C-alpha positions in Angstrom: 0.0 0.0 0.0 2.9 2.4 0.7 2.5 5.8 2.2 -0.5 7.5 0.3 -1.1 11.1 1.4 2.5 11.6 2.3 4.6 14.7 1.4 8.2 15.2 2.1 10.5 18.3 1.7 13.1 17.8 -0.9 15.7 18.5 1.8 14.2 15.6 3.7 13.9 17.7 6.8 10.3 16.6 7.5 7.7 14.3 6.5 3.9 15.0 6.6 0.9 12.8 6.3 -1.9 14.9 4.7 -5.2 14.9 6.5 -7.8 16.6 4.3 -9.6 19.5 5.8 -6.9 20.1 8.5 -4.8 23.0 7.3 -3.0 20.9 4.7 -2.7 23.7 2.1 -0.9 25.9 4.7 1.4 23.1 5.9 2.3 22.2 2.4 3.2 25.8 1.6 5.2 26.1 4.8 7.0 23.0 3.8 7.8 24.3 0.2 8.9 27.7 1.6 11.3 26.1 4.1 13.2 24.5 1.2 12.9 27.2 -1.5 12.4 30.5 0.3 9.2 31.1 -1.5 5.7 29.8 -1.7 4.4 27.7 -4.5 2.6 29.8 -7.0 -0.9 28.1 -6.9 -2.6 25.5 -5.0 0.2 23.4 -3.3 -2.0 20.2 -4.0 -1.2 20.9 -7.8 2.6 21.1 -7.2 4.5 18.4 -9.2 7.9 19.6 -8.3 9.6 21.2 -5.3 8.1 18.8 -2.9 8.2 15.0 -2.7 4.7 13.5 -2.8 3.5 10.0 -2.7 1.4 10.7 -5.7 4.4 11.5 -7.8 5.9 8.1 -9.0 9.5 9.3 -8.7 9.2 10.3 -5.1 7.8 7.0 -3.9 11.0 5.1 -3.4 12.6 7.9 -1.5 9.6 8.5 0.8 9.5 4.8 1.6 13.2 4.6 2.5 13.1 7.8 4.7 9.9 6.8 6.5 10.6 3.2 7.1 14.1 4.2 8.4 12.6 7.1 10.4 15.0 9.3 8.7 13.0 12.5 9.0 10.8 14.2 11.4 7.3 12.9 10.9 4.1 14.7 11.8 0.5 15.3 11.0 -2.3 17.7 11.9 -5.9 16.9 13.0 -9.1 18.9 13.6 -12.2 18.9 15.6 -14.6 16.3 13.9 -17.6 18.6 14.2 -16.0 21.6 12.4 -14.2 19.2 9.9 -17.3 17.5 8.6 -19.1 21.0 8.5 -16.3 22.4 6.4 -16.4 19.4 4.1 -20.1 20.0 3.5 -19.7 23.7 2.5 -16.6 23.2 0.5 -17.3 19.9 -1.3 -21.0 19.6 -1.4 -22.1 23.4 -1.7 -19.1 24.8 -3.2 -18.0 25.3 -6.8 -14.5 23.9 -7.3 -11.4 25.6 -8.9 -12.4 24.0 -12.2 -15.7 25.9 -12.1 -17.7 22.6 -11.6 -19.3 20.8 -8.8 -17.1 18.4 -6.8 -17.0 15.0 -8.4 -19.3 15.8 -11.2 -22.7 14.2 -10.8 -22.2 13.6 -7.0 -24.1 16.6 -5.9 -27.2 16.2 -8.2 -27.3 12.5 -7.0 -27.1 13.6 -3.4 -29.8 16.3 -3.9 -32.1 13.7 -5.4 -31.5 10.7 -3.1 -31.1 12.5 0.3 -33.0 15.8 -0.3 -30.0 18.0 0.1 -30.2 21.6 -1.2 -27.0 23.3 -2.1 -28.1 26.7 -3.5 -27.6 27.9 -7.1 -24.8 27.1 -9.6 -22.8 30.0 -8.1 -22.8 28.0 -4.7 -23.9 31.1 -2.9 -27.7 31.4 -3.0 -29.5 30.9 0.2 -30.9 27.7 1.3 -31.6 26.0 4.7 -28.0 25.2 5.5 -28.9 23.4 8.8 -31.5 21.1 7.2 -29.2 20.2 4.3 -26.2 19.7 6.4 -28.0 17.2 8.6 -29.3 15.2 5.5 -25.7 15.3 4.2 -24.6 13.8 7.5 -26.9 10.8 6.9 -25.2 10.4 3.4 -21.7 10.6 5.0 -22.6 8.0 7.6 -23.8 5.6 4.8 -20.7 6.1 2.8 -18.5 5.3 5.8 -20.5 2.6 7.5 -21.8 0.7 4.5 -19.7 2.2 1.5 -22.9 3.1 -0.2 -24.0 4.9 -2.4 -20.3 5.3 -2.8 -17.1 4.8 -1.0 -16.4 7.5 1.7 -14.7 10.5 0.3 -11.3 11.4 1.8 -12.6 14.7 2.9 -14.9 13.2 5.4 -13.6 9.8 6.0 -12.3 9.6 9.6 -8.9 11.2 10.3 -7.8 8.3 12.2 -8.0 6.2 8.9 -5.6 8.6 7.2 -3.3 8.7 10.1 -3.2 4.9 10.4 -2.0 4.1 7.0 1.4 5.8 7.8 1.8 3.7 10.9 0.6 0.4 9.5 3.1 0.5 6.6 6.0 1.2 8.9 6.1 4.9 9.7 6.2 6.6 13.2 4.9 10.1 14.2 7.0 12.4 16.0 4.2 14.9 16.5 0.4 15.1 16.0 -0.9 18.7 16.5 -4.3 20.4 16.5 -5.4 22.7 13.7 -7.0 24.7 16.6 -3.6 25.4 18.1 -1.8 25.6 14.6 0.9 28.1 15.3 2.0 26.3 18.6 1.9 23.0 16.9 3.6 23.9 13.6 6.3 25.8 15.6 7.0 22.6 17.6 7.8 20.9 14.2 10.0 23.8 13.0 11.8 23.8 16.2 12.7 20.2 15.9 14.1 20.3 12.4 16.7 22.1 10.4 15.6 23.8 7.2 17.3 25.8 4.4 15.2 28.8 4.9 13.7 29.9 8.3 9.9 30.3 8.6 8.3 32.9 10.5 4.8 31.7 11.3 3.7 35.1 12.5 4.0 36.4 8.9 2.9 33.2 7.0 -0.6 33.6 5.3 -3.1 30.9 5.8 -3.7 29.1 2.4 -7.4 28.1 2.6 -7.9 27.0 -0.8 -11.6 26.2 -0.3 -12.3 29.8 0.7 -14.8 31.5 -1.5 -15.9 28.3 -3.3 -19.3 28.2 -1.7 -21.7 29.8 0.7 -20.7 31.3 4.0 -21.5 29.4 7.1 -24.6 31.3 8.4 -24.7 29.9 12.0 -22.4 28.8 14.8 -21.1 25.3 14.4 -23.1 24.0 17.4 -26.5 25.1 15.7 -26.0 22.5 13.0 -25.9 19.6 15.3 -29.1 18.5 17.2 -29.1 15.3 19.4 -29.4 12.9 16.4 -26.7 14.5 14.4 -24.3 14.5 17.4 -25.1 10.9 17.7 -24.2 10.3 14.1 -21.0 12.2 14.3 -19.9 10.2 17.3 -20.8 7.0 15.6 -18.7 8.0 12.6 -15.8 9.6 14.4 -15.6 8.0 17.8 -12.0 6.9 17.4 -11.0 10.5 16.3 -12.7 12.0 19.4 -10.9 9.5 21.6 -7.4 9.5 20.2 -7.2 13.2 19.4 -8.9 14.3 22.5 -11.9 16.3 21.3 -15.2 16.8 23.3 -18.0 14.8 21.5 -20.6 16.3 23.9 -20.2 19.9 23.1 -20.0 21.0 19.3 -19.4 24.5 20.5 -16.2 23.5 22.1 -13.8 23.3 19.1 -10.7 23.0 21.3 -9.1 19.7 22.6 -9.8 18.6 26.1 -6.6 16.5 26.7 -3.2 15.8 25.3 -2.7 13.5 22.4 -0.7 10.3 23.6 1.5 9.2 20.6 2.1 5.8 22.1 -1.6 5.2 22.3 -2.1 6.5 18.8 0.5 4.1 17.5 -0.8 1.1 19.5 -4.4 1.6 18.5 -3.8 2.5 14.8 -0.9 0.1 14.2 -3.0 -2.9 13.5 
């Protein structure tokens, strides 16, 4: 299986396991900058040079060698499951993508028909009942994850623990897992642990939110989207994420972690 979703600086200073919807664009740009002293011109996900990626065939042997030998500092970043699934809904279901089309072509019309999900107009910005539509999307997301129908789960709403685990199962070990909600502190701890060709000042680094502006603005606080049933669904889907990454399943309004991540626990529970 190898190391899908893994990026590494060309200087081999650090290895990052991408977790979608968890500041991956900003992290990728920081890695690129740390090697080249400039940001990638465009969406870092599109970069085919300047950064080793598992999706680039020529990078795979080097990534495998470094990761299995633990030759570089390895890290990833996680996010509160409530805000992550909500972000996935607004970006991937409601939003218009960079290519000017809906995400995954006919997926959205199919959802709208099967689950009664509204997404606004073709500009992705017309008003609709966001709370009602999100809760119906949550049923769809649960069906994809639990029963793999009407499609396999998408990487943007599949559990973070699933992404994190592939790195461990195939022979990798994390030195650091930090929270999106404490991004500067966590990313600084990575930079403090490595030597890079170009120093990075996090205080001046922009946030590269590539999904910004693709769709409608969230009209309500996070907690308003989750009633008792939807909270139950989120916990059913992401129980391991809540437990391992120390988020509060009982309070969608509290986006901050409630404990410290235990790396030994993560490796033990996700290494099977």
